[in-house]
N, C-alpha and C positions, 0 to 999 in steps of 0.2 A: 244528508239534508235533502228533503224532497223539493219539489218545484216551488220556488219562491217568487212572488211578484213584489218588486221593490220600487217604490216611487222615489225618484231622486230629483233634487232641486239644486241647480247650480246658478249662482248669481255672478255676474261679472263686475258689478259695482261694489266698491268697498263699503259704501253706506249700508248695503244689505249683507255684508260679509258674515256677520254673526248669525244670521238666520239660517244659513245653509253651509257655509264654508268654514274650515278651520285651517290654520297654518301649521304645517308639520315642521316645527323648528326642533327637531331632534326628539326621537323617541315619542313624538306625539302619536296619536293613534286615530284611526278612523273610528267612528262610533256606530255600532249596529244596535238597533233597538235602544237608542239613547236620545236624550233631549239636549239640544244646544242652547246656549244663551240666546234668547229671543229679544230683538229690539221691538220697541213699540211700533206697530205697522203704520201708525199715523206720524211717527217721528223716527224715521229710519236712520237718522244721524246719531242716535244714541239717546241718553237720558233715561228717564223712568225712575223707579223707586230705588233708593239707596238700600243696600243690604244691611246697613246698620240701623235702619229705621228712619222714618221721616222722609222728606222729599230730597231727591238728588238735585244738584245744581242743574239748571236748565240747559239743554243742549242747543247748539246752533246759535248761541249768543256770542258773536265774534268780534274780536278786536278790529278797529277801523283799518289798521295797517296790515292785517293778515293777508299775505299775497295770494292765499289759496281759498279764501272764503267764497269767491264767486263760483268755485267748483262744487260747493255744498248745496246748491239750490237755494231754497228759501231760508234766510237767516235774519237774525235781529242784531241791530247795532249794539255792541257791548265793548268790553275792554279786555286786555290781556289777563287781568285778574279773573274775569269770568271764565275764560278758557282754562286757566290753571285750576280753578275750582272744579271744573268738569273732569279734568285729568286726574286730580287728586281723588275724587270720588270713585272714578273707574278703577284706579289702582287699588284703592282701599277695599273695594268690594270683590274684585276679581283676581288680583295678583296672588300667586301661589305663596309668596313670602310677605304678605301685607303686614304681618306682625313685626317684621324686621326693617320696615321702612324707616330710614333715619329721620331724626328731628333736625330741622334747619329753618332758617329765615326765608320764607317763600317770597318776601319782598326785596331780597338782596338784588343788587344791580344786575347780576348775570341772568336773573330770571325775570327781569322787569323792564326790559328795553322795548318800549312801544314802537320804536323805529326798526326793530329787528325781532319781529314776533316769532318767526319759526325758530330762530336760534335760541331765543329765550325759552320757548316751550321745550325744545330739545334738551337744553341744559337742565330745565326743571324735571323733565321725565328721567333723565340720567341720574339726577340727584335722589330720586325716589327709589331707585333700585337698591336691593339688599347689598350691604357691604360684606356679607358673609363669604367665606372661602371654602373650597373643597378640601379634601384630605391632603391634596398635593400642594395646596396654597394658591390655586387658581381661583379666579372670581367664580362664585356660584352662578351668578347671572351674567353671562357674556353675550346674551342673545336678544333681550328685549330691545325694541327700537321703535322709532316713528318714521313715517314716510309720507310725502305728499300723495293724497288720494288719487288724483288724476294720473300722476306718473306711474303709480302702482298699477292702476287699471290698464294703462297703455302697455306696460311691461308684460302683463300676464294674460290679458284678454285675447290677444292676437295669436299667441303661440309662437311668435317670431321675435327676433331682436335685430337691432340695426348695429352692425359691427363688421369686423373683418372675418370672423369665424375662427379665431385663435383662442385657445385656452392657455394662459401664461402661467409659468411656474417661476417663482422668485426664489433666489438663493438665500435671502434673509428678509426679516421683517423690517429692518432698518437699512437706510442707505449708508454706504454704497452697496449695491446689489448687482446681480446678473439676472437676466431674464431669458428663459428658454421656452420653446414651444412644447407644451405637454401633449396636445393633440390638436388637430385641425378638423373642423366640421366638414364633412363631404359636401361638394358642390357649392362651397362658400367662396367669397372673393379670394381668401388666402389660399384655399385649395386649388382654385383655378390659376393662381399665380405661381404655384409650385412650392409653396411653403411646406416644410416637413417637420414632423415630430423631432425634437432634439436641436433644431436650429436655434442659435443664440442671437438675440437682437443686439445689434451694436448701436444703431441710431434710428430715429424716425424724424424726417424733415430736418436732418442735421443735428438733432438734439440727442445727446448721449443717453443711452438707456441704462444708466447706473444709479439713478436717483439724485444726481447732482445738477441736472439741467433745470432750466426754468420750469417749475412745477406746473404752472397754469398752462403754458404753451404745450408742454409735453402731454398733459392729460387731455387737452383739447384735440391733440393728434391721435392719441391712443384710444380715446372714447369719443369719436366724432358724432356730431349731430346733423351733419350735412354730407352729401355725396361728393365731396371734393377728394381728389386724388392725393395720396400721401406717399412719400418716398421712404422705403425701408432699406436698411442694410443689415444683412444677416451673416453670421459666421457659420459655416457647416464643416463638420469634421471631414477631413480628406479632400476638401475642395477650397477654391479661392472664395473670398467674400462675395456674397450675392447681393446685388442691388436690384430692387424690384419696386415698381409703383403699384399700389393697391388702392382701389376705390371701394370704400365700405358700402354695404348694401343690406337688404333684408336677408337674414340668415335663419333658416329653419333647422331647429335642433334635430339631431339623430340620436335619440336616447340610447338605443342599442347600437353602439359604434361598430361592434364586431361580434360574430357568433360563428363558431365552427367546432368540429370534433377533432381531437388530437389522439393519435395512437401512441399511448405511453408505454405499452408493452405489446408484444405480438398478440394480436387478437383482442386487445383491450383498448377501449376508447374513453377519453375524458371529454366532456363538453366544456367549452370555454365561452363565456359571455362577458363582453365589456359593456357594462351598464352604467351610464353616466348621469341620467336625470329621471326622477320619478314624476314625469309629466303625463298628461292624458294620452298623448300619442305613443307613449311607451307600451301601452297595453298590447296593441296589435303586433308590435315588433317582438315583444317578449313571448307572446303566444306562438308566433311563427317560429321563433328560435327554439322554444321548448319542443314543439312538434317535430322540427327537423332533427334535433338531438335525440329525441325518442326514436325516430325512424333509424337513426344511426346506431341505436342500441348502446348508448353510452352507459357506463356503470358508475360514473362519478361526475361531479360538476365542479368547475373552478369558476366562481363568480367574481369578476373583477369590479370592485367598487372603489378603487383607489381615488377616483375623482368625483364620486357621487355625493353631492352635498345634501340630498334629501328631496322632498317634494310631497306629492299626494300619497297619503299613507295607504289608501286602498290598493294602490299599485304594489306597495311593499307586501301587503297581505296576500294579494294574488300571487306574486312571485314566490313567496314563502310556501303557499299551498302547492304551487306547481313543482316545487322542489320536493316537498315531503310526501305529497299524495293524499288521497282521500282517507285511507284507513288511519293515518297518523294525525291528520289535521281537521277533518270535517267535524264541525260542532265544537271544536276546541277554541279557547280564548287565544287570540293573537295578541291583544293588548287591552288592558284595563286602565281607564283614566282615573287618576286620583286628584281631585281639586282641593282647595283650601277648606278649612273646617266650617266656613260659612255656606258651603255648597255641597252639603251631604247628598242632596237629591241628585245633583249632577254626577257625583261619584257613583251613587247606587245604580245609575242608568248608563254609566260610561263604559259599557262592555263591547268590545269589538272582536267578533269571531273571524277565523280565517275565511277569506273570500273564496268561494268555490266556482263563481261564474264571472263572465266578462261584463264589462260596462262600457260599451262603445258610446262615448259621450257625443251627443249631437245637440247643440244649443243648451237647453236646460234639462235634458232628460237622457236616459240611456236608450239608444236606438235598438239595441238587442241585448239579450242576456243568454249566453250559451255556457255550457260546462267547460271548465278549464282543463287543458291536458295536464299530465303530471309525470314526473320522473320516478317518483316513489323511492327516494334516496334516504338512507339512514345517516349519511355523512356528506358534508359539502365543504369545499375549501373556499374561503373568502379572502381575496386579495384586498388589503385595506391600508389606509394611511391616515395621517392627521386631517386629511380633507374628506374622510369618510364620515358623514354626519347624518343626524336626523333620521329620516325614514330608512336609510341604509343600515343604521345601527339597530333599528327596530326589526329588520329582517333577522339579524343575528340573535337578538334577544327573544324574538317570537319563536324562532326555530329551537333555540335551546330550551324554551319553556315546554316543548313537547318532546324533548329528549333526542332531537336530531343533533348529531355530533358536528359542531361548526368549528372548523380549524381555521384560525386567522393567520394569514401569511402577510408579512410586511411590517407595519408599525401600528402603534396604538391609535385607535380611532379618536375622533374629536371630543366625544362626550356630551351628547345632547339628549338626555332622557326626558326633556320637557317639551311642552307645546303650548299653544295659545289660540284664543279666539281673537279676531280683530274687530275694532270699532273705529268709526270715523267721526270727527267733529270739526266743523268749520273748514273742511277741505284737507284735513290732516288725519292720517290713520295711525292708530296707536296699537302696539303689539307687546303688552307685558306678558311674561310667562304666567300661564294659568293652571297648568296641570302637569303631573308626572305620569308617564306611562310605565306599567309593569306587565310582565308576561304571565303565562298561566300558572307559574310557580310563585308569583308575587314578587319577582325580582325586577328592579328598575334602577338600582343604585350604581349607575355608571357615569357619573358626572365627570370622572377623570378618564373616560373612554374604556374600550375593551382592549386588553393587551394581546399582542400577537403570540401565537405558539411558536412560530418560526420567524425570525427577523429577516428582512430582505429590503433592498433598496430599489427605488424606481429608476430603472436603467434607461435613460433617455437616449442612449446611443443605439438602441434597438427599436424597431417598430413594435407596436402593441400586437400581440399574437405570435411573435417570434419566440420559439421555444427556448432560445438562449437568453431572452430578456430576463433580467434579474428576478423579478417577482414571480413571473410565470414559471421560470425554471425552478425556483424554490418550491412552488406548489406541486409541480410534477415530481420533484425529488421526494417530497414528503409523502406523496401518495404511493410512489414506487418503493421507497425504502423504509418508510415509517419513522424517519428521523429528519432532523433539520439539516439543510445544506449550509455550509459555511458561506456567508454572504461575500460575493466577489467585490473587489474594490474597483469601481468604475471611475477611472480618472476623468476629470473634466466634466463630470455629470453632476448636476445640481441635486439629484436624488440622494446623494450621500450626506447632504447637510441636514442636521437635525432641525434646522429652521426652514428648510425648503418647503414651500407651500404654494397653493394656488392663490392668486390675488382676486378674491371675489368680494363685492360689496355684500353686507349682511342680507340685503334684500334678495340677493340671488341664492342664498343658502336657506331661504325660508319660503317655500312655494305652497300654492294652494292644495288642499285635499278636501274631499267631500265625505259627508256621512252617507252610508249606504244602508 
């Protein structure tokens, strides 16, 4: 591809989300040379014409007791029924599975409590989701959700979060459970307090960390809103219990947690990258990592996505290009978006090519566009788990679409080949699934996830990057021997459990990405 000048627009407000931003909720795709759903510029909260013909319900007509309507700017006094009508129209026009929306009484009590507007709208939105199941029997739509607009903006516009800097792994989806530290963000309050990967939480502020304590008090301590100090007690293998006070604070994510080269045979090096978040700040870190690995003359790459829930899809496309290289990827389709049958024009224009240049986001535009480095690999080993979602799965699918051999080590990925555009009304943002992404070969049917070629467990008894850690050891073994290593039994490690998972709100698994 020759020199390309690309105008990029990034909005931080959800009310303008649909004009420039998409949410990568799994297999979503960035769109190159494509049109996004455009809100009426005079009515950025939504509304407009119904795709079924006629006029859509008016946007920004809000229920009196809607606790978020003040965040929407100019609004008109209305009722909960007005807001439900807007939601119904949006779902009917944009939802990927609009034809499967169930029939039910929209006036039922759970959808009509004027004293609990948000709860009623959430119940209503959930009821509109398709009841269809995947081949494995899982819900086809596990991902659509709603969220208060202002909270969403605060969460993603600053690039930081207020917490301790710990990513937790739970042994089970239901109580009683155990909680271990999957990883700690560098320079965070937890890191400064000496918390380590593999530490098991016993209690916080005296409340047992097994799901049986007072839920309200426990959640208030675990997910604090103020900078009050909290008392943690951890168990650590080979040591006495550790008691430490931690004060939460502003934590800046480090998307590339680790990058290094590993000599797996005399004179042969593998690159190893632990990549946890597809956020804008990941770009420079990934470019730096690839340049360093290229200088080290690595001949293979182990890309650790076990904790990566997704994010900006242009970042996924960039990384995929840096793995495959110019000859294999330039000018090729990374992902094609397929909308519902009412939106043929969007599907026709929803083509995303492999990104070949940087996009250093500064405010609402790219500050620079430079060629990306590349490793020019024909094979890559991806460490994956049930927490590997969204744009992370798009890397796998996009590379396989151009015949790069992607070997998955670990466990089946989460299965998110879908994505969506977001719209806001009356201070509440709605995110129904709107499209499915497919690769250059037309494949995108992985709602039950990508299976691993070699099984391995997340060995929380070892630091990430330790060559004896279960998943990394399995990847190195496969590269060296061409076969799978028998998974070791890591006693007292939550990674052995089929239900072990990161505990993330759905909002944190669905992050912004932009059209380029």
